[in-house]
N, C-alpha and C positions, 0 to 999 in steps of 0.2 A: 686545775679546778681550784676551787675551796673544799675545806676540810674542816667539818665544825665540830666545836669541843666545847664539851658541857653545855648544849642548845646554845650557844651564841655566834655572832658570826659578825663581821667586818660591815654589814649593812643598815646600818642603825637610820641611815644619813637619807632609806629610802621611801618615800611619802607614803602614808595608809589612806587610801580611801578617796584621793583628793584627785577632784574632777582636772581633767588635762593633762593625767600626767600619761608623755606615749609611752604605746605597749608595743611589745612584738610577739610574733605568735610563735610559739615553738610545738614544733613534734616530732613523737617520739615513738619509736616502737619496744611493745614489753616481750617478754616472755616468763610466765609463772606458773606454778605447780598452785592448782586452785586448792588441793582438797583439805586445808587448814583456813579457808576461807571462806565466806558468806559472799562467793559469787562478787564480779568486778563493783557491782555499782552499791551505793549510800542507799540503801531503802528504811533504812531506821536508826536515828542518831545515836542510839544506845552499843549501837555495832560496827558504827565508824569505821573502827581500829581492827575490824574481824573483816575487812573488804578492801582489795585491792587499791578500788579508787581511792578511800579513805585514807590508805598508808603512803600512796604517790601524793597527792595534796598535801596531808603535811609533810613532806620530804619537802614539798618546792615552795609551801610555804617558811619553813627555815632555811631555804636556802634564798628567800626572797625578801622576807620580812612583812609577807601583807599572804591574807589569803588568796590560795588561787584553785578555782574552778576547771578539773582536766573532766574533759569527753571523751568517753571510748568508743570505737569502731562497731561493735557490740556487748551485750551485757550479759558477761556469761554466765551462768548459773553457781550458785554452790558447790564444788566441788569440781567444777571444768578448769581445765586447764587452755592455756593459750603460749604460741611460739611465734605468735604474730600478733600482736591487738594491738593495734595501733589509736593511737592519744592525741588531742592537743590540748595547748591550753595558754592563756597571751597572759605576757610577765613583763612587768618595766625595763625597758629602756635599756636603763641604766646597769640593771642587774643582768640584764640577757648577756650585755658586750662584758662587764666582769668579770663571769664565771668564765674559763677557757674550753671546759672540757665538762658539758652538762650531765652528760653518760658517767663519765667518774667521780661527780658530785653528790648525783641522786644515787648513786651503786650504793656510794660510802651509809647510805640514810637509810637504806632500802633492808630491807628481812633479806637473807638469801636467796629464801624460794621467789624473789619479785627480782626480774633482774631488767634495767634498760638496754635493749642492743645498739638500738641509732638515736641519736637526737641531732636536732637539727632545726634552724627555722622555716618556718610553711608560709605561703602566699597567704596574707588575708582575711582573704576569703575560704581559706581550706577548711574543711568541716569533717572530723575525724568517721562522722559518722554519714552522714549527709553527703558530703563527695565522694563515696562510696561508688563503683561500679557492679562490683561482686566479694562474693565472700566463699570463702572454703574451709570446711571443717572436716576431720577425720574424725573416725571414731574408731577402736579398736576390738576384737573381741579375738578370748584366749581363748581356745580347745581345749588342751590337754588340760583333764583331769586329774591326773596323777601330784599335778606341782602349779605353784603358781612362782615364777625367781620371785625374789622380794625385791628387784630393783625394778620390776615392770609393773608389779601390783597394786602401784596407784594409778597405773595407767592404762589399765582393760575392766574388763567386762569376761570376770571368767564363770564363760557360759556354758562349757563342756564343746563336745562335737557338733557339726552343724553340717549340714547338704549345700554346700557353697554353689554347687548346679543349678540347683531349686531356686536361692538366694539371689545369683546371678541372672536366672531370669525371668524373676522380679522386677529389675531394674529399671526398665524400660518402661514398665508404665509409672515411674514416677517422675520420669524423665521430660521436660518439658514446661509447659507452660499447664496450671493445673489452679483449682482451687483446693488450699490444702487444709480447709478449716475443720477436718476429719484429724486432724494430724496438731493442731493446738491444744495445745493445754489452757487451761483457764487461767486469769492472774491479770492479763492486760489488755484490753478492750485495742482495736486495729478495726479500722474503717471497711479497709479491703483485706479479704484472706487468701489471695489471688498472686499464687508467685510465679517467679520461670528458676526451672534447675538447672543449668546449661549441661550440666554434665554428673554423672553417676556413674561410681567402678566400684568393683572390689576384688582384691588382689591378696596373694597368699605372700607374708611376708618372706626374707628368706630367712633360713635357720641359723640358729644363733650358734655359732662353733663353740661355743662354750656351758650349752646345754647336752645332755641325754638327747639320742630321738623321740620328737613329741610331735604331734599334730602342730601343722603349722596356725601361726597367729594370722588371723585376716585384720585389711585395712578396709573400712569405707571411705573413702572419699566425696564427700559431695559441694561443688560451685555453683550458689546461685544466686540472683538479684537480691536476695533477703529473704530471712529466715523468721515464722510468727516461733513464739514464746517453745519452749522445749522439741521445736519439728526436726530437729535431728535425731535426738535420743527417741522421738518413737517414728521416726524412720528404722532407726537403731530394731528398735522391739518389733515393729511389724517385721522384720529381714529377718531374724532371729528366730521368731514363730516359725515361718517361712521355712526356715532350716534346720528346723524343730518339726518341721512334717507335721503341724497342728493348721496351718495354713496351706490355702494354695496356690501357686503367684498371681494367678488367674483371679483371684478375689479382689486384688488389691484396688483395679477399678470400679468396682461398687463401692468398697468401705470410702472410696474419694468422693461417687458423684451424692454419699447420705449429706458431704459437707457433717458432720456432727462428729465431736471426739468420743464418745457414746456411741458408735459405730465401731471402730476400729475394735477390735477383740483382743489388740496384743495391751503388754506393759511400756511402759516408757523405760526406756531400756537406762540404768544406771551414772551418773554423771562421769563418774573414773573412765569412764575410755573415752569421751566426749574431750579433743581440743580445736579452737578456733586457727586452722596455719595459715591461712594468708587474707590480705585484704587488698584489692586491687581500686587502683585510681584513676581517671584519665590524664592526670597531671604526670603519671609515673612512665607509662609505656608496658610496664609490667608489676608483677607482684609486692605490692611492702613485707 
């Protein structure tokens, strides 16, 4: 791959904005820590370089000497992480073949808390968002009140002890096809708030041998056909209140039936515990 120095490269001959230039579709898989970023998507031009999309597009533009628009599989919010954010973009054919290792070339230009894990060609009609058939999110609850290990603190909700059995009794009420309007925060208008949750589990993570005995960390995993704005964080907040015995698991169907966020008595869980874990496509046969 090429490594750029002083913002220059050997791609001066690549046409910029000239009709008829042949392009190749590039597919990327990214992992990032979202703590320092205003989410994946560029929403305010003034904050472009504090978003993952903005920094990725800047790196792509340096490599191809032309503006490049990157499309992500999901719009992770400020502070939310990803271990598998799938992205596609179109780059000039000449540059696509000239750069031998796109992963290495992009990682040389990106901050260390944003990494390209995979890079390669995609079908011309592949779309990172609209081609997806399912997405999986994870949410981590830290139960120990005495401490939070520094290496875990950016990636968990330090919420204290929870009644995990009550939380597990709540899960079947969320699985399946529902109108999830009660679990959608304002900010993004959608025509239909019905989604399907294929599976939802809550597991205790294995004890860390580096730590003294403490309450187990909990991992909530939600796989579905798609998600509304901050839907998984609202699920986590709802389950948290069930785990704190502020709500009964049996109250969840009524909350969903009201189809109104105001009907949900729980808070939106903080972004630190949430991460995009996997995205599935029909062309893959397995999660990407």
